[in-house]
C-alpha positions as CSV (number, residue, x, y, z in Angstrom):
1,M,0.0,0.0,0.0
2,I,2.9,2.4,0.7
3,E,4.0,2.3,-2.9
4,H,0.6,3.2,-4.2
5,S,0.0,6.1,-1.8
6,K,-0.5,9.4,-3.5
7,E,-1.2,12.0,-0.8
8,E,-0.7,10.7,2.7
9,I,0.3,7.8,4.8
10,L,-1.0,7.6,8.4
11,I,0.3,4.8,10.7
12,I,-1.0,4.5,14.2
13,S,0.5,1.7,16.2
14,P,1.1,1.2,19.9
15,W,4.0,-1.2,19.4
16,L,6.0,0.4,16.7
17,N,9.8,0.1,16.9
18,E,12.9,0.9,15.0
19,Y,13.1,-2.5,13.4
20,V,9.6,-2.0,11.8
21,I,10.5,1.4,10.5
22,N,13.8,0.2,9.0
23,T,11.9,-2.6,7.3
24,Y,9.8,-0.1,5.4
25,K,12.3,2.7,5.1
26,V,12.9,2.3,1.4
27,Y,9.2,2.5,0.7
28,F,8.9,5.6,3.0
29,E,11.7,7.3,1.1
30,K,10.2,6.6,-2.3
31,A,6.8,8.0,-1.0
32,L,8.5,11.1,0.2
33,K,10.1,11.6,-3.2
34,R,6.5,11.5,-4.6
35,N,5.6,14.3,-2.0
36,V,3.5,11.9,0.1
37,R,3.0,13.2,3.6
38,I,3.9,10.5,6.2
39,E,2.6,10.7,9.8
40,I,3.4,8.0,12.3
41,I,1.8,8.0,15.8
42,Y,3.0,5.4,18.3
43,G,2.7,4.6,22.0
44,I,-0.1,3.6,24.3
45,K,-2.2,6.1,26.1
46,G,-2.6,5.1,29.7
47,Y,-0.9,5.0,33.0
48,D,2.9,4.9,33.3
49,S,5.2,4.5,36.2
50,K,4.9,6.6,39.3
51,S,6.0,10.2,39.1
52,N,8.2,12.0,41.7
53,D,5.1,12.8,43.8
54,G,3.9,9.2,44.0
55,E,1.0,9.8,41.6
56,K,0.6,7.8,38.4
57,E,1.5,9.7,35.3
58,V,-0.6,9.6,32.1
59,K,1.4,9.2,28.9
60,G,-0.1,9.9,25.5
61,H,0.7,9.0,22.0
62,Q,3.8,10.4,20.4
63,K,4.5,11.5,16.8
64,L,7.5,10.0,15.1
65,Q,9.6,12.1,12.9
66,I,12.1,10.1,10.9
67,F,12.8,11.8,7.7
């Protein structure tokens, strides 16, 4: 699907990692040369480890900027 994208690629994944990105890097680079906008959102929204004041912190999704 990446090689057929014409305008935008939107990937939302809680378990995205560098290995996955590198697997598709060539396709992303080709898409960027075609002026395709790529947005990758990763992470899990929810509770994380305790903060300094002992309360649970809420972490949100993060945007990944690779290129």
